[in-house]
C-alpha positions, 0 to 999 in steps of 0.5 A: 561897267564896274570900276574894278573891271575898268581898272583891270582893262586899263592896267592890261593896256598899260602893261602891254605898252610897257612890255613893248618898251621893255622889249625895245630896251632889251633889244637895244641892250642885247645889240650892244654886247652880242657880236654881229655874227651870232649863230642860230637862236642865240640872240632870241635866247639872250633877249628872252633871258633879259626880258625875264630878268627885267620882269623879275626885277620889276616884280621884286621892286613892286614886292610881287611874288613871281616864283616862290622858288626863285630867290634873288 
């Protein structure tokens, strides 16, 4: 197996682990400021928004273009 292919395989595994950790961190943070009696899909929407926001900040810090129309 070539070095580049192996790098992509390892990078995907690392990304999967990091996404799981980001998920846990976002879950903890959302739980800190959302009330216990939230209704419907409110928790999932807030959690998804935070996950996307964290991902954008990571991409910005790594100078990766995620969406050319998104300017922060």
